[in-house]
mmCIF file of the N, C-alpha and C atoms, coordinates in Angstrom:
data_MODEL
# 
_entry.id   MODEL 
# 
loop_
_atom_site.group_PDB 
_atom_site.id 
_atom_site.type_symbol 
_atom_site.label_atom_id 
_atom_site.label_alt_id 
_atom_site.label_comp_id 
_atom_site.label_asym_id 
_atom_site.label_entity_id 
_atom_site.label_seq_id 
_atom_site.pdbx_PDB_ins_code 
_atom_site.Cartn_x 
_atom_site.Cartn_y 
_atom_site.Cartn_z 
_atom_site.occupancy 
_atom_site.B_iso_or_equiv 
_atom_site.pdbx_formal_charge 
_atom_site.auth_seq_id 
_atom_site.auth_comp_id 
_atom_site.auth_asym_id 
_atom_site.auth_atom_id 
_atom_site.pdbx_PDB_model_num 
ATOM 1   N N  . MET A 1 1  ? -3.171  18.497 -8.140  1.00 0.00 ? 1  MET A N  1 
ATOM 2   C CA . MET A 1 1  ? -2.360  19.039 -7.117  1.00 0.00 ? 1  MET A CA 1 
ATOM 3   C C  . MET A 1 1  ? -2.720  20.588 -6.759  1.00 0.00 ? 1  MET A C  1 
ATOM 4   N N  . GLU A 1 2  ? -3.262  21.284 -8.200  1.00 0.00 ? 2  GLU A N  1 
ATOM 5   C CA . GLU A 1 2  ? -3.459  22.635 -7.780  1.00 0.00 ? 2  GLU A CA 1 
ATOM 6   C C  . GLU A 1 2  ? -4.903  23.001 -6.771  1.00 0.00 ? 2  GLU A C  1 
ATOM 7   N N  . VAL A 1 3  ? -5.591  21.744 -6.676  1.00 0.00 ? 3  VAL A N  1 
ATOM 8   C CA . VAL A 1 3  ? -6.753  21.959 -5.632  1.00 0.00 ? 3  VAL A CA 1 
ATOM 9   C C  . VAL A 1 3  ? -6.211  22.197 -4.394  1.00 0.00 ? 3  VAL A C  1 
ATOM 10  N N  . LEU A 1 4  ? -5.135  21.903 -3.940  1.00 0.00 ? 4  LEU A N  1 
ATOM 11  C CA . LEU A 1 4  ? -4.229  22.005 -2.562  1.00 0.00 ? 4  LEU A CA 1 
ATOM 12  C C  . LEU A 1 4  ? -4.137  23.193 -2.200  1.00 0.00 ? 4  LEU A C  1 
ATOM 13  N N  . ILE A 1 5  ? -3.510  24.117 -3.293  1.00 0.00 ? 5  ILE A N  1 
ATOM 14  C CA . ILE A 1 5  ? -2.827  25.254 -2.931  1.00 0.00 ? 5  ILE A CA 1 
ATOM 15  C C  . ILE A 1 5  ? -3.744  26.260 -2.196  1.00 0.00 ? 5  ILE A C  1 
ATOM 16  N N  . PRO A 1 6  ? -4.823  26.404 -2.745  1.00 0.00 ? 6  PRO A N  1 
ATOM 17  C CA . PRO A 1 6  ? -5.786  27.564 -2.000  1.00 0.00 ? 6  PRO A CA 1 
ATOM 18  C C  . PRO A 1 6  ? -6.052  27.137 -0.479  1.00 0.00 ? 6  PRO A C  1 
ATOM 19  N N  . HIS A 1 7  ? -6.000  25.765 -0.243  1.00 0.00 ? 7  HIS A N  1 
ATOM 20  C CA . HIS A 1 7  ? -6.412  25.380 1.271   1.00 0.00 ? 7  HIS A CA 1 
ATOM 21  C C  . HIS A 1 7  ? -5.047  25.450 1.707   1.00 0.00 ? 7  HIS A C  1 
ATOM 22  N N  . ILE A 1 8  ? -3.831  25.340 1.471   1.00 0.00 ? 8  ILE A N  1 
ATOM 23  C CA . ILE A 1 8  ? -2.508  25.522 2.124   1.00 0.00 ? 8  ILE A CA 1 
ATOM 24  C C  . ILE A 1 8  ? -2.250  26.658 2.394   1.00 0.00 ? 8  ILE A C  1 
ATOM 25  N N  . SER A 1 9  ? -2.580  27.561 1.184   1.00 0.00 ? 9  SER A N  1 
ATOM 26  C CA . SER A 1 9  ? -2.486  29.273 1.420   1.00 0.00 ? 9  SER A CA 1 
ATOM 27  C C  . SER A 1 9  ? -3.396  29.707 2.773   1.00 0.00 ? 9  SER A C  1 
ATOM 28  N N  . ARG A 1 10 ? -4.755  29.363 2.579   1.00 0.00 ? 10 ARG A N  1 
ATOM 29  C CA . ARG A 1 10 ? -5.490  30.042 3.679   1.00 0.00 ? 10 ARG A CA 1 
ATOM 30  C C  . ARG A 1 10 ? -4.868  29.633 5.207   1.00 0.00 ? 10 ARG A C  1 
ATOM 31  N N  . TRP A 1 11 ? -4.488  28.232 5.039   1.00 0.00 ? 11 TRP A N  1 
ATOM 32  C CA . TRP A 1 11 ? -4.037  27.436 6.268   1.00 0.00 ? 11 TRP A CA 1 
ATOM 33  C C  . TRP A 1 11 ? -2.920  28.079 7.041   1.00 0.00 ? 11 TRP A C  1 
ATOM 34  N N  . PHE A 1 12 ? -1.934  28.739 6.338   1.00 0.00 ? 12 PHE A N  1 
ATOM 35  C CA . PHE A 1 12 ? -0.782  29.401 6.903   1.00 0.00 ? 12 PHE A CA 1 
ATOM 36  C C  . PHE A 1 12 ? -0.692  30.896 6.752   1.00 0.00 ? 12 PHE A C  1 
ATOM 37  N N  . LEU A 1 13 ? -1.941  31.401 6.005   1.00 0.00 ? 13 LEU A N  1 
ATOM 38  C CA . LEU A 1 13 ? -2.169  33.000 6.025   1.00 0.00 ? 13 LEU A CA 1 
ATOM 39  C C  . LEU A 1 13 ? -2.206  33.631 7.196   1.00 0.00 ? 13 LEU A C  1 
ATOM 40  N N  . ASP A 1 14 ? -2.779  32.751 8.189   1.00 0.00 ? 14 ASP A N  1 
ATOM 41  C CA . ASP A 1 14 ? -3.190  33.165 9.652   1.00 0.00 ? 14 ASP A CA 1 
ATOM 42  C C  . ASP A 1 14 ? -2.009  33.063 10.404  1.00 0.00 ? 14 ASP A C  1 
ATOM 43  N N  . LYS A 1 15 ? -0.969  32.171 9.979   1.00 0.00 ? 15 LYS A N  1 
ATOM 44  C CA . LYS A 1 15 ? 0.195   31.945 10.829  1.00 0.00 ? 15 LYS A CA 1 
ATOM 45  C C  . LYS A 1 15 ? 1.599   32.794 10.438  1.00 0.00 ? 15 LYS A C  1 
ATOM 46  N N  . GLN A 1 16 ? 1.247   33.823 9.820   1.00 0.00 ? 16 GLN A N  1 
ATOM 47  C CA . GLN A 1 16 ? 2.459   34.649 9.311   1.00 0.00 ? 16 GLN A CA 1 
ATOM 48  C C  . GLN A 1 16 ? 3.264   35.098 10.501  1.00 0.00 ? 16 GLN A C  1 
ATOM 49  N N  . GLU A 1 17 ? 2.750   35.331 11.575  1.00 0.00 ? 17 GLU A N  1 
ATOM 50  C CA . GLU A 1 17 ? 3.460   35.717 12.795  1.00 0.00 ? 17 GLU A CA 1 
ATOM 51  C C  . GLU A 1 17 ? 4.387   34.801 13.276  1.00 0.00 ? 17 GLU A C  1 
ATOM 52  N N  . HIS A 1 18 ? 4.033   33.503 13.252  1.00 0.00 ? 18 HIS A N  1 
ATOM 53  C CA . HIS A 1 18 ? 4.933   32.276 13.501  1.00 0.00 ? 18 HIS A CA 1 
ATOM 54  C C  . HIS A 1 18 ? 6.071   32.167 12.514  1.00 0.00 ? 18 HIS A C  1 
ATOM 55  N N  . PHE A 1 19 ? 6.002   32.505 11.102  1.00 0.00 ? 19 PHE A N  1 
ATOM 56  C CA . PHE A 1 19 ? 7.038   32.633 10.365  1.00 0.00 ? 19 PHE A CA 1 
ATOM 57  C C  . PHE A 1 19 ? 8.222   33.531 10.865  1.00 0.00 ? 19 PHE A C  1 
ATOM 58  N N  . ALA A 1 20 ? 7.567   34.822 11.032  1.00 0.00 ? 20 ALA A N  1 
ATOM 59  C CA . ALA A 1 20 ? 8.134   36.146 11.169  1.00 0.00 ? 20 ALA A CA 1 
ATOM 60  C C  . ALA A 1 20 ? 8.892   36.188 12.348  1.00 0.00 ? 20 ALA A C  1 
ATOM 61  N N  . VAL A 1 21 ? 8.457   35.550 13.478  1.00 0.00 ? 21 VAL A N  1 
ATOM 62  C CA . VAL A 1 21 ? 9.075   35.568 14.790  1.00 0.00 ? 21 VAL A CA 1 
ATOM 63  C C  . VAL A 1 21 ? 10.220  34.442 14.726  1.00 0.00 ? 21 VAL A C  1 
ATOM 64  N N  . SER A 1 22 ? 9.790   33.293 14.116  1.00 0.00 ? 22 SER A N  1 
ATOM 65  C CA . SER A 1 22 ? 10.755  32.369 13.823  1.00 0.00 ? 22 SER A CA 1 
ATOM 66  C C  . SER A 1 22 ? 12.143  33.025 13.276  1.00 0.00 ? 22 SER A C  1 
ATOM 67  N N  . ALA A 1 23 ? 11.715  33.715 12.041  1.00 0.00 ? 23 ALA A N  1 
ATOM 68  C CA . ALA A 1 23 ? 12.914  34.385 11.285  1.00 0.00 ? 23 ALA A CA 1 
ATOM 69  C C  . ALA A 1 23 ? 13.873  35.245 11.999  1.00 0.00 ? 23 ALA A C  1 
ATOM 70  N N  . GLN A 1 24 ? 13.432  36.055 12.930  1.00 0.00 ? 24 GLN A N  1 
ATOM 71  C CA . GLN A 1 24 ? 13.845  37.112 13.935  1.00 0.00 ? 24 GLN A CA 1 
ATOM 72  C C  . GLN A 1 24 ? 14.628  36.537 14.861  1.00 0.00 ? 24 GLN A C  1 
ATOM 73  N N  . VAL A 1 25 ? 14.264  35.389 15.526  1.00 0.00 ? 25 VAL A N  1 
ATOM 74  C CA . VAL A 1 25 ? 15.062  34.449 16.430  1.00 0.00 ? 25 VAL A CA 1 
ATOM 75  C C  . VAL A 1 25 ? 15.931  33.348 15.850  1.00 0.00 ? 25 VAL A C  1 
ATOM 76  N N  . ASP A 1 26 ? 15.803  33.152 14.664  1.00 0.00 ? 26 ASP A N  1 
ATOM 77  C CA . ASP A 1 26 ? 16.532  32.147 13.928  1.00 0.00 ? 26 ASP A CA 1 
ATOM 78  C C  . ASP A 1 26 ? 16.669  30.806 14.514  1.00 0.00 ? 26 ASP A C  1 
ATOM 79  N N  . THR A 1 27 ? 15.295  30.158 14.559  1.00 0.00 ? 27 THR A N  1 
ATOM 80  C CA . THR A 1 27 ? 14.880  29.238 14.983  1.00 0.00 ? 27 THR A CA 1 
ATOM 81  C C  . THR A 1 27 ? 14.542  28.009 13.839  1.00 0.00 ? 27 THR A C  1 
ATOM 82  N N  . ARG A 1 28 ? 14.539  26.863 14.323  1.00 0.00 ? 28 ARG A N  1 
ATOM 83  C CA . ARG A 1 28 ? 13.946  25.739 13.329  1.00 0.00 ? 28 ARG A CA 1 
ATOM 84  C C  . ARG A 1 28 ? 12.606  25.756 13.578  1.00 0.00 ? 28 ARG A C  1 
ATOM 85  N N  . ILE A 1 29 ? 11.704  25.598 12.639  1.00 0.00 ? 29 ILE A N  1 
ATOM 86  C CA . ILE A 1 29 ? 10.246  25.457 12.816  1.00 0.00 ? 29 ILE A CA 1 
ATOM 87  C C  . ILE A 1 29 ? 9.939   24.182 12.064  1.00 0.00 ? 29 ILE A C  1 
ATOM 88  N N  . GLY A 1 30 ? 10.618  23.278 11.450  1.00 0.00 ? 30 GLY A N  1 
ATOM 89  C CA . GLY A 1 30 ? 10.247  22.158 10.652  1.00 0.00 ? 30 GLY A CA 1 
ATOM 90  C C  . GLY A 1 30 ? 9.226   21.218 11.242  1.00 0.00 ? 30 GLY A C  1 
ATOM 91  N N  . GLY A 1 31 ? 9.601   21.095 12.682  1.00 0.00 ? 31 GLY A N  1 
ATOM 92  C CA . GLY A 1 31 ? 8.753   20.126 13.297  1.00 0.00 ? 31 GLY A CA 1 
ATOM 93  C C  . GLY A 1 31 ? 7.278   20.679 13.482  1.00 0.00 ? 31 GLY A C  1 
ATOM 94  N N  . TRP A 1 32 ? 7.244   22.000 13.836  1.00 0.00 ? 32 TRP A N  1 
ATOM 95  C CA . TRP A 1 32 ? 5.976   22.588 13.907  1.00 0.00 ? 32 TRP A CA 1 
ATOM 96  C C  . TRP A 1 32 ? 5.245   22.618 12.408  1.00 0.00 ? 32 TRP A C  1 
ATOM 97  N N  . PHE A 1 33 ? 6.050   22.791 11.498  1.00 0.00 ? 33 PHE A N  1 
ATOM 98  C CA . PHE A 1 33 ? 5.686   23.098 10.097  1.00 0.00 ? 33 PHE A CA 1 
ATOM 99  C C  . PHE A 1 33 ? 4.899   21.608 9.646   1.00 0.00 ? 33 PHE A C  1 
ATOM 100 N N  . LYS A 1 34 ? 5.694   20.461 10.102  1.00 0.00 ? 34 LYS A N  1 
ATOM 101 C CA . LYS A 1 34 ? 4.997   19.418 9.562   1.00 0.00 ? 34 LYS A CA 1 
ATOM 102 C C  . LYS A 1 34 ? 3.868   18.905 10.500  1.00 0.00 ? 34 LYS A C  1 
ATOM 103 N N  . ALA A 1 35 ? 3.528   19.312 11.541  1.00 0.00 ? 35 ALA A N  1 
ATOM 104 C CA . ALA A 1 35 ? 2.563   19.363 12.745  1.00 0.00 ? 35 ALA A CA 1 
ATOM 105 C C  . ALA A 1 35 ? 1.354   20.030 12.034  1.00 0.00 ? 35 ALA A C  1 
ATOM 106 N N  . GLU A 1 36 ? 1.591   21.334 11.426  1.00 0.00 ? 36 GLU A N  1 
ATOM 107 C CA . GLU A 1 36 ? 0.544   21.883 10.835  1.00 0.00 ? 36 GLU A CA 1 
ATOM 108 C C  . GLU A 1 36 ? -0.052  21.167 9.702   1.00 0.00 ? 36 GLU A C  1 
ATOM 109 N N  . LEU A 1 37 ? 0.848   20.579 8.734   1.00 0.00 ? 37 LEU A N  1 
ATOM 110 C CA . LEU A 1 37 ? 0.449   19.848 7.812   1.00 0.00 ? 37 LEU A CA 1 
ATOM 111 C C  . LEU A 1 37 ? -0.242  18.778 7.922   1.00 0.00 ? 37 LEU A C  1 
ATOM 112 N N  . LEU A 1 38 ? 0.180   17.986 9.030   1.00 0.00 ? 38 LEU A N  1 
ATOM 113 C CA . LEU A 1 38 ? -0.654  16.814 9.485   1.00 0.00 ? 38 LEU A CA 1 
ATOM 114 C C  . LEU A 1 38 ? -2.036  17.005 9.966   1.00 0.00 ? 38 LEU A C  1 
ATOM 115 N N  . VAL A 1 39 ? -2.125  18.195 10.406  1.00 0.00 ? 39 VAL A N  1 
ATOM 116 C CA . VAL A 1 39 ? -3.597  18.741 10.837  1.00 0.00 ? 39 VAL A CA 1 
ATOM 117 C C  . VAL A 1 39 ? -4.309  18.908 9.799   1.00 0.00 ? 39 VAL A C  1 
ATOM 118 N N  . LEU A 1 40 ? -3.626  19.684 8.873   1.00 0.00 ? 40 LEU A N  1 
ATOM 119 C CA . LEU A 1 40 ? -4.316  20.206 7.500   1.00 0.00 ? 40 LEU A CA 1 
ATOM 120 C C  . LEU A 1 40 ? -4.874  19.116 6.656   1.00 0.00 ? 40 LEU A C  1 
ATOM 121 N N  . PHE A 1 41 ? -3.909  18.142 6.509   1.00 0.00 ? 41 PHE A N  1 
ATOM 122 C CA . PHE A 1 41 ? -4.191  17.094 5.587   1.00 0.00 ? 41 PHE A CA 1 
ATOM 123 C C  . PHE A 1 41 ? -5.243  16.216 6.202   1.00 0.00 ? 41 PHE A C  1 
ATOM 124 N N  . ASP A 1 42 ? -5.146  15.924 7.371   1.00 0.00 ? 42 ASP A N  1 
ATOM 125 C CA . ASP A 1 42 ? -6.291  15.215 8.088   1.00 0.00 ? 42 ASP A CA 1 
ATOM 126 C C  . ASP A 1 42 ? -7.745  15.702 7.888   1.00 0.00 ? 42 ASP A C  1 
ATOM 127 N N  . ARG A 1 43 ? -7.744  17.268 8.214   1.00 0.00 ? 43 ARG A N  1 
ATOM 128 C CA . ARG A 1 43 ? -8.965  17.718 7.729   1.00 0.00 ? 43 ARG A CA 1 
ATOM 129 C C  . ARG A 1 43 ? -9.419  17.536 6.223   1.00 0.00 ? 43 ARG A C  1 
ATOM 130 N N  . LEU A 1 44 ? -8.657  18.093 5.439   1.00 0.00 ? 44 LEU A N  1 
ATOM 131 C CA . LEU A 1 44 ? -8.669  17.604 3.961   1.00 0.00 ? 44 LEU A CA 1 
ATOM 132 C C  . LEU A 1 44 ? -9.240  16.359 3.802   1.00 0.00 ? 44 LEU A C  1 
ATOM 133 N N  . LYS A 1 45 ? -8.704  15.361 4.129   1.00 0.00 ? 45 LYS A N  1 
ATOM 134 C CA . LYS A 1 45 ? -9.262  13.961 4.070   1.00 0.00 ? 45 LYS A CA 1 
ATOM 135 C C  . LYS A 1 45 ? -10.652 13.695 4.594   1.00 0.00 ? 45 LYS A C  1 
ATOM 136 N N  . ALA A 1 46 ? -10.754 14.279 5.747   1.00 0.00 ? 46 ALA A N  1 
ATOM 137 C CA . ALA A 1 46 ? -12.263 14.151 6.232   1.00 0.00 ? 46 ALA A CA 1 
ATOM 138 C C  . ALA A 1 46 ? -13.266 14.847 5.313   1.00 0.00 ? 46 ALA A C  1 
ATOM 139 N N  . SER A 1 47 ? -12.781 16.018 4.696   1.00 0.00 ? 47 SER A N  1 
ATOM 140 C CA . SER A 1 47 ? -13.622 16.880 3.959   1.00 0.00 ? 47 SER A CA 1 
ATOM 141 C C  . SER A 1 47 ? -13.663 16.288 2.487   1.00 0.00 ? 47 SER A C  1 
ATOM 142 N N  . GLN A 1 48 ? -12.928 15.276 2.305   1.00 0.00 ? 48 GLN A N  1 
ATOM 143 C CA . GLN A 1 48 ? -12.757 14.466 0.889   1.00 0.00 ? 48 GLN A CA 1 
ATOM 144 C C  . GLN A 1 48 ? -12.135 15.255 -0.106  1.00 0.00 ? 48 GLN A C  1 
ATOM 145 N N  . VAL A 1 49 ? -11.429 16.291 0.264   1.00 0.00 ? 49 VAL A N  1 
ATOM 146 C CA . VAL A 1 49 ? -10.373 17.017 -0.788  1.00 0.00 ? 49 VAL A CA 1 
ATOM 147 C C  . VAL A 1 49 ? -9.218  16.179 -1.216  1.00 0.00 ? 49 VAL A C  1 
ATOM 148 N N  . LEU A 1 50 ? -8.710  15.485 -0.122  1.00 0.00 ? 50 LEU A N  1 
ATOM 149 C CA . LEU A 1 50 ? -7.752  14.540 -0.203  1.00 0.00 ? 50 LEU A CA 1 
ATOM 150 C C  . LEU A 1 50 ? -8.330  13.159 -0.108  1.00 0.00 ? 50 LEU A C  1 
ATOM 151 N N  . GLU A 1 51 ? -7.937  12.282 -0.936  1.00 0.00 ? 51 GLU A N  1 
ATOM 152 C CA . GLU A 1 51 ? -8.313  10.974 -0.999  1.00 0.00 ? 51 GLU A CA 1 
ATOM 153 C C  . GLU A 1 51 ? -7.658  10.285 0.358   1.00 0.00 ? 51 GLU A C  1 
ATOM 154 N N  . ASN A 1 52 ? -6.247  10.435 0.384   1.00 0.00 ? 52 ASN A N  1 
ATOM 155 C CA . ASN A 1 52 ? -5.423  9.869  1.394   1.00 0.00 ? 52 ASN A CA 1 
ATOM 156 C C  . ASN A 1 52 ? -4.210  10.454 1.580   1.00 0.00 ? 52 ASN A C  1 
ATOM 157 N N  . PHE A 1 53 ? -3.645  10.317 2.540   1.00 0.00 ? 53 PHE A N  1 
ATOM 158 C CA . PHE A 1 53 ? -2.160  11.055 2.777   1.00 0.00 ? 53 PHE A CA 1 
ATOM 159 C C  . PHE A 1 53 ? -1.442  9.984  3.840   1.00 0.00 ? 53 PHE A C  1 
ATOM 160 N N  . GLU A 1 54 ? -0.286  9.872  3.532   1.00 0.00 ? 54 GLU A N  1 
ATOM 161 C CA . GLU A 1 54 ? 0.644   8.972  3.984   1.00 0.00 ? 54 GLU A CA 1 
ATOM 162 C C  . GLU A 1 54 ? 1.944   9.825  4.635   1.00 0.00 ? 54 GLU A C  1 
ATOM 163 N N  . GLN A 1 55 ? 2.352   9.738  5.917   1.00 0.00 ? 55 GLN A N  1 
ATOM 164 C CA . GLN A 1 55 ? 3.512   10.433 6.665   1.00 0.00 ? 55 GLN A CA 1 
ATOM 165 C C  . GLN A 1 55 ? 4.777   9.487  6.489   1.00 0.00 ? 55 GLN A C  1 
ATOM 166 N N  . GLU A 1 56 ? 6.089   9.814  6.147   1.00 0.00 ? 56 GLU A N  1 
ATOM 167 C CA . GLU A 1 56 ? 7.273   9.236  6.246   1.00 0.00 ? 56 GLU A CA 1 
ATOM 168 C C  . GLU A 1 56 ? 6.906   8.028  5.144   1.00 0.00 ? 56 GLU A C  1 
ATOM 169 N N  . ALA A 1 57 ? 6.479   8.216  3.934   1.00 0.00 ? 57 ALA A N  1 
ATOM 170 C CA . ALA A 1 57 ? 6.121   7.388  3.146   1.00 0.00 ? 57 ALA A CA 1 
ATOM 171 C C  . ALA A 1 57 ? 7.519   6.576  2.281   1.00 0.00 ? 57 ALA A C  1 
ATOM 172 N N  . LYS A 1 58 ? 7.542   5.343  2.069   1.00 0.00 ? 58 LYS A N  1 
ATOM 173 C CA . LYS A 1 58 ? 8.638   5.032  1.102   1.00 0.00 ? 58 LYS A CA 1 
ATOM 174 C C  . LYS A 1 58 ? 8.160   4.910  -0.173  1.00 0.00 ? 58 LYS A C  1 
ATOM 175 N N  . VAL A 1 59 ? 9.285   5.603  -0.908  1.00 0.00 ? 59 VAL A N  1 
ATOM 176 C CA . VAL A 1 59 ? 9.149   5.717  -2.431  1.00 0.00 ? 59 VAL A CA 1 
ATOM 177 C C  . VAL A 1 59 ? 10.449  5.215  -3.093  1.00 0.00 ? 59 VAL A C  1 
ATOM 178 N N  . ILE A 1 60 ? 10.198  4.830  -4.206  1.00 0.00 ? 60 ILE A N  1 
ATOM 179 C CA . ILE A 1 60 ? 11.369  4.271  -5.123  1.00 0.00 ? 60 ILE A CA 1 
ATOM 180 C C  . ILE A 1 60 ? 11.860  5.693  -6.087  1.00 0.00 ? 60 ILE A C  1 
ATOM 181 N N  . SER A 1 61 ? 13.114  6.162  -5.954  1.00 0.00 ? 61 SER A N  1 
ATOM 182 C CA . SER A 1 61 ? 13.512  7.119  -6.547  1.00 0.00 ? 61 SER A CA 1 
ATOM 183 C C  . SER A 1 61 ? 13.630  6.808  -8.071  1.00 0.00 ? 61 SER A C  1 
ATOM 184 N N  . ARG A 1 62 ? 13.201  7.644  -8.799  1.00 0.00 ? 62 ARG A N  1 
ATOM 185 C CA . ARG A 1 62 ? 13.060  7.249  -10.324 1.00 0.00 ? 62 ARG A CA 1 
ATOM 186 C C  . ARG A 1 62 ? 14.650  7.601  -10.856 1.00 0.00 ? 62 ARG A C  1 
ATOM 187 N N  . ARG A 1 63 ? 15.173  8.319  -10.221 1.00 0.00 ? 63 ARG A N  1 
ATOM 188 C CA . ARG A 1 63 ? 16.973  8.546  -10.599 1.00 0.00 ? 63 ARG A CA 1 
ATOM 189 C C  . ARG A 1 63 ? 17.622  7.544  -10.377 1.00 0.00 ? 63 ARG A C  1 
ATOM 190 N N  . ASP A 1 64 ? 17.656  6.864  -9.305  1.00 0.00 ? 64 ASP A N  1 
ATOM 191 C CA . ASP A 1 64 ? 18.511  5.920  -9.245  1.00 0.00 ? 64 ASP A CA 1 
ATOM 192 C C  . ASP A 1 64 ? 17.911  4.591  -8.542  1.00 0.00 ? 64 ASP A C  1 
ATOM 193 N N  . GLY A 1 65 ? 16.780  4.251  -8.352  1.00 0.00 ? 65 GLY A N  1 
ATOM 194 C CA . GLY A 1 65 ? 15.922  3.138  -8.059  1.00 0.00 ? 65 GLY A CA 1 
ATOM 195 C C  . GLY A 1 65 ? 16.174  2.717  -6.625  1.00 0.00 ? 65 GLY A C  1 
ATOM 196 N N  . LYS A 1 66 ? 16.783  3.765  -5.917  1.00 0.00 ? 66 LYS A N  1 
ATOM 197 C CA . LYS A 1 66 ? 16.943  3.277  -4.225  1.00 0.00 ? 66 LYS A CA 1 
ATOM 198 C C  . LYS A 1 66 ? 15.376  3.721  -3.646  1.00 0.00 ? 66 LYS A C  1 
ATOM 199 N N  . GLU A 1 67 ? 15.347  2.959  -2.549  1.00 0.00 ? 67 GLU A N  1 
ATOM 200 C CA . GLU A 1 67 ? 14.250  3.511  -1.654  1.00 0.00 ? 67 GLU A CA 1 
ATOM 201 C C  . GLU A 1 67 ? 14.558  4.711  -0.915  1.00 0.00 ? 67 GLU A C  1 
ATOM 202 N N  . LYS A 1 68 ? 13.715  5.583  -0.784  1.00 0.00 ? 68 LYS A N  1 
ATOM 203 C CA . LYS A 1 68 ? 13.659  6.890  -0.329  1.00 0.00 ? 68 LYS A CA 1 
ATOM 204 C C  . LYS A 1 68 ? 12.573  6.918  0.881   1.00 0.00 ? 68 LYS A C  1 
ATOM 205 N N  . ARG A 1 69 ? 12.445  8.081  1.754   1.00 0.00 ? 69 ARG A N  1 
ATOM 206 C CA . ARG A 1 69 ? 11.210  8.504  2.420   1.00 0.00 ? 69 ARG A CA 1 
ATOM 207 C C  . ARG A 1 69 ? 11.030  9.915  2.070   1.00 0.00 ? 69 ARG A C  1 
ATOM 208 N N  . VAL A 1 70 ? 9.909   10.148 2.007   1.00 0.00 ? 70 VAL A N  1 
ATOM 209 C CA . VAL A 1 70 ? 9.255   11.423 1.912   1.00 0.00 ? 70 VAL A CA 1 
ATOM 210 C C  . VAL A 1 70 ? 8.272   11.778 2.911   1.00 0.00 ? 70 VAL A C  1 
ATOM 211 N N  . ASP A 1 71 ? 8.435   13.034 3.081   1.00 0.00 ? 71 ASP A N  1 
ATOM 212 C CA . ASP A 1 71 ? 7.538   13.606 4.651   1.00 0.00 ? 71 ASP A CA 1 
ATOM 213 C C  . ASP A 1 71 ? 6.233   13.159 4.319   1.00 0.00 ? 71 ASP A C  1 
ATOM 214 N N  . PHE A 1 72 ? 5.554   13.351 2.987   1.00 0.00 ? 72 PHE A N  1 
ATOM 215 C CA . PHE A 1 72 ? 4.201   13.142 2.736   1.00 0.00 ? 72 PHE A CA 1 
ATOM 216 C C  . PHE A 1 72 ? 3.939   12.741 1.368   1.00 0.00 ? 72 PHE A C  1 
ATOM 217 N N  . ARG A 1 73 ? 2.978   11.675 1.277   1.00 0.00 ? 73 ARG A N  1 
ATOM 218 C CA . ARG A 1 73 ? 2.719   11.197 -0.037  1.00 0.00 ? 73 ARG A CA 1 
ATOM 219 C C  . ARG A 1 73 ? 0.993   11.583 -0.108  1.00 0.00 ? 73 ARG A C  1 
ATOM 220 N N  . LEU A 1 74 ? 0.564   12.338 -1.040  1.00 0.00 ? 74 LEU A N  1 
ATOM 221 C CA . LEU A 1 74 ? -0.867  12.714 -0.872  1.00 0.00 ? 74 LEU A CA 1 
ATOM 222 C C  . LEU A 1 74 ? -1.458  11.985 -2.224  1.00 0.00 ? 74 LEU A C  1 
ATOM 223 N N  . GLN A 1 75 ? -2.535  11.618 -2.018  1.00 0.00 ? 75 GLN A N  1 
ATOM 224 C CA . GLN A 1 75 ? -3.531  11.200 -2.937  1.00 0.00 ? 75 GLN A CA 1 
ATOM 225 C C  . GLN A 1 75 ? -4.677  12.235 -3.265  1.00 0.00 ? 75 GLN A C  1 
ATOM 226 N N  . VAL A 1 76 ? -4.467  12.745 -4.458  1.00 0.00 ? 76 VAL A N  1 
ATOM 227 C CA . VAL A 1 76 ? -5.585  13.683 -4.790  1.00 0.00 ? 76 VAL A CA 1 
ATOM 228 C C  . VAL A 1 76 ? -6.170  13.400 -5.877  1.00 0.00 ? 76 VAL A C  1 
ATOM 229 N N  . GLN A 1 77 ? -7.632  13.038 -5.841  1.00 0.00 ? 77 GLN A N  1 
ATOM 230 C CA . GLN A 1 77 ? -8.406  12.683 -7.188  1.00 0.00 ? 77 GLN A CA 1 
ATOM 231 C C  . GLN A 1 77 ? -7.791  11.834 -7.945  1.00 0.00 ? 77 GLN A C  1 
ATOM 232 N N  . GLY A 1 78 ? -7.493  10.519 -7.383  1.00 0.00 ? 78 GLY A N  1 
ATOM 233 C CA . GLY A 1 78 ? -7.013  9.642  -8.237  1.00 0.00 ? 78 GLY A CA 1 
ATOM 234 C C  . GLY A 1 78 ? -5.391  9.543  -8.360  1.00 0.00 ? 78 GLY A C  1 
# 
């Protein structure tokens, strides 16, 4: 997972203004943030940094055994 941190950091470093303006006007940016991650993950998959990623993936909770959805499931180096 550590291999992703530099990529994510660089990706959003250029977008600091987006976060600052959003905080000033108190708006929700969750949809924009997810879209940015989709583009980034797609590029990382194309460059073979990510083996695969899945959006809105179903997972089984270790805590209660129930099926849940996560925003993204990433496959990194096996």
